[in-house]
C-alpha positions as CSV (number, residue, x, y, z in Angstrom):
1,M,-0.1,0.0,0.0
2,A,2.7,2.3,0.8
3,E,4.6,1.3,-2.5
4,L,1.6,2.4,-4.4
5,S,1.1,5.6,-2.7
6,A,4.8,6.4,-3.3
7,K,4.3,5.6,-7.1
8,A,1.2,7.7,-7.2
9,A,3.0,10.6,-5.4
10,L,5.8,10.4,-8.0
11,R,3.5,10.2,-10.9
12,A,1.5,13.3,-9.6
13,L,4.9,15.1,-8.9
14,S,6.1,14.3,-12.5
15,V,2.9,15.6,-13.9
16,L,3.1,18.9,-11.8
17,L,6.8,19.3,-13.0
18,A,6.1,18.7,-16.7
19,L,3.0,21.6,-16.2
20,W,5.4,23.8,-14.5
21,L,8.2,23.4,-17.2
22,A,5.4,23.9,-19.9
23,T,4.3,27.0,-18.2
24,F,7.8,28.4,-17.8
25,S,8.6,27.6,-21.4
26,A,5.5,29.5,-22.6
27,H,6.4,32.4,-20.4
28,A,10.2,32.3,-21.2
29,A,9.3,32.3,-25.0
30,K,7.5,35.6,-24.8
31,P,9.8,38.6,-23.8
32,V,8.4,40.9,-21.0
33,H,9.2,43.9,-23.2
34,A,9.0,44.4,-26.9
35,F,12.5,44.4,-28.9
36,F,12.2,46.5,-31.9
37,A,14.5,48.5,-34.3
38,L,14.6,52.2,-35.0
39,C,16.2,54.7,-37.2
40,M,16.4,52.5,-40.2
41,D,14.5,55.1,-42.1
42,T,17.8,57.2,-42.1
43,H,20.6,54.9,-41.1
44,D,20.2,51.9,-43.4
45,S,23.5,51.9,-45.0
46,Q,22.1,49.6,-47.9
47,K,18.9,51.7,-48.3
48,R,16.6,48.6,-48.2
49,T,13.0,49.1,-49.2
50,L,10.5,48.9,-46.3
51,D,9.6,45.4,-47.2
52,Q,13.1,44.4,-47.2
53,Q,13.6,46.0,-43.8
54,A,10.6,44.3,-42.3
55,S,11.9,40.9,-43.9
56,L,15.3,41.3,-42.4
57,L,13.8,42.2,-38.7
58,S,11.7,39.2,-39.0
59,E,14.7,36.9,-39.9
60,L,16.7,38.5,-36.9
61,G,13.8,38.0,-34.5
62,F,12.9,41.7,-33.7
63,D,9.2,42.0,-32.6
64,G,8.8,45.1,-34.8
65,A,9.8,48.6,-35.8
66,G,9.7,52.4,-34.9
67,H,9.3,54.7,-38.0
68,L,10.6,58.3,-38.4
69,W,8.4,60.9,-39.6
70,L,5.1,60.5,-41.5
71,D,6.3,59.7,-44.9
72,D,5.4,56.3,-46.1
73,L,3.8,55.5,-42.8
74,S,0.9,53.5,-44.4
75,E,3.7,51.4,-46.3
76,R,5.5,50.9,-43.1
77,I,2.4,49.4,-41.4
78,A,1.6,47.2,-44.4
79,T,4.9,45.7,-44.7
80,L,5.5,45.0,-41.0
81,D,1.9,43.4,-41.0
82,A,2.8,41.2,-43.7
83,H,5.9,40.0,-41.8
84,G,4.0,39.5,-38.7
85,L,5.7,42.4,-36.9
86,K,4.3,45.3,-35.1
87,L,4.6,49.1,-35.5
88,Y,5.6,50.4,-32.0
89,Q,6.4,54.1,-32.3
90,V,6.2,57.0,-34.8
91,Y,8.2,59.8,-34.5
92,M,7.6,63.3,-35.6
93,R,8.8,66.9,-35.2
94,V,6.9,69.8,-33.3
95,N,8.1,73.4,-33.7
96,V,7.3,75.9,-31.1
97,A,8.8,78.8,-33.1
98,P,6.1,81.6,-33.9
99,N,4.8,82.0,-37.3
100,V,5.9,78.5,-38.7
101,E,3.8,75.4,-39.1
102,P,3.9,73.5,-35.8
103,Y,3.8,69.9,-37.2
104,D,3.0,68.0,-40.3
105,P,-0.5,68.6,-41.6
106,R,-0.9,64.9,-42.2
107,L,-0.9,64.1,-38.5
108,K,-4.7,63.9,-38.1
109,E,-4.9,61.2,-40.8
110,A,-1.7,59.6,-39.5
111,I,-3.2,59.2,-36.1
112,A,-6.4,57.8,-37.5
113,S,-4.4,55.0,-39.2
114,L,-3.0,53.9,-35.9
115,K,-6.3,53.4,-34.1
116,G,-6.4,50.3,-32.2
117,S,-2.7,49.5,-32.8
118,D,-1.4,50.5,-29.5
119,T,1.4,52.5,-31.4
120,M,3.1,55.3,-29.6
121,L,3.6,58.8,-31.0
122,A,7.0,60.4,-30.1
123,L,7.5,64.1,-30.3
124,L,10.8,66.0,-30.8
125,I,10.2,69.4,-30.1
126,S,12.3,72.3,-31.8
127,G,12.1,75.9,-32.4
128,G,14.0,77.6,-29.5
129,S,17.2,77.7,-27.6
130,P,17.4,74.4,-25.7
131,S,15.4,74.5,-22.4
132,D,14.2,78.2,-22.8
133,T,11.2,78.3,-20.7
134,S,9.7,81.1,-22.6
135,H,8.3,78.6,-25.1
136,D,6.6,76.6,-22.5
137,A,3.2,77.9,-23.2
138,R,3.3,77.4,-26.8
139,A,4.7,73.8,-26.2
140,V,1.9,73.0,-23.8
141,E,-0.7,74.2,-26.3
142,L,0.8,72.0,-28.9
143,V,1.1,69.0,-26.9
144,Q,-2.3,69.2,-25.5
145,E,-3.6,69.7,-29.1
146,I,-1.7,66.6,-30.4
147,A,-2.7,64.5,-27.2
148,D,-6.4,65.3,-27.8
149,L,-6.2,64.2,-31.3
150,A,-4.3,60.9,-30.2
151,A,-6.6,60.1,-27.4
152,A,-9.5,59.7,-29.9
153,S,-7.6,56.8,-31.6
154,G,-6.3,55.5,-28.3
155,V,-2.8,56.5,-29.1
156,R,-0.4,57.5,-26.4
157,V,2.2,60.4,-26.8
158,A,5.7,60.5,-25.3
159,L,7.9,63.6,-25.2
160,Y,11.6,62.6,-26.6
161,P,14.2,64.8,-25.1
162,H,17.0,65.2,-28.1
163,S,20.1,66.9,-27.6
164,G,20.2,70.2,-29.6
165,D,16.4,70.6,-29.8
166,W,14.5,73.0,-27.5
167,L,13.3,69.9,-25.6
168,E,16.4,68.4,-24.8
169,R,16.5,67.4,-21.2
170,V,14.3,64.8,-19.4
171,E,13.3,67.6,-17.0
172,D,12.2,69.8,-19.8
173,A,9.9,66.9,-21.0
174,L,8.7,66.4,-17.3
175,R,7.9,70.1,-17.1
176,I,5.6,70.1,-20.1
177,V,3.9,66.9,-19.4
178,Q,2.9,68.3,-16.0
179,K,1.8,71.4,-17.3
180,A,-0.1,69.7,-20.3
181,N,-1.9,67.4,-17.9
182,R,-3.1,64.9,-20.3
183,P,-3.4,61.2,-19.2
184,N,-2.0,59.9,-22.6
185,V,1.1,62.0,-22.4
186,G,4.5,60.8,-20.9
187,V,8.2,61.0,-21.3
188,M,10.7,59.1,-23.2
189,F,14.3,58.5,-21.7
190,N,17.0,58.0,-24.0
191,L,20.2,57.4,-22.5
192,C,22.4,58.7,-25.5
193,H,20.9,62.0,-25.4
194,W,20.7,62.3,-21.8
195,L,24.6,61.6,-21.4
196,K,25.3,64.3,-24.2
197,V,23.4,67.2,-22.2
198,D,23.6,65.8,-18.3
199,D,26.3,65.5,-15.9
200,E,27.3,62.0,-15.7
201,K,27.6,62.1,-12.0
202,N,23.9,62.7,-11.7
């Protein structure tokens, strides 16, 4: 009787171990954070087409890509989809200088095409001397305007501090996010640009 109980216990333990390994493997196969490529639009030395880029990313095991600016956005989405990949971010420029077009007029159409995709819109903001707070009011106005357009399609917005731009420090981005007070707006942190403008001892 004791021998049968021991065998039953071992069998149950084996089943539990197999289930645990299967569960572990399933979770291990799915990365916690997406791994996607960026800046191929401008830094691909071989000047591949968008379809060729998507094919390469799929072959290399990437989850998807980011996209710079609004040119060829629909083609980027289609080529990524065709290779089972996802578009994670779209970058665009915003300008706070007076009497200039503040952003690409195709933005509204672009945001509509991102509806339901969970793609993030990343804003680089120029048009003034880096960190000059006299442009805050205009920046807040534009960020709110874009955030409201994005919210209608469920798109999140990230302010991207970029060295040399008006919005070049993380502190600048945080200040504008707090003033804009929109739930779908946050801050992106880029280590490279942070190291260019901040004290490494910080």
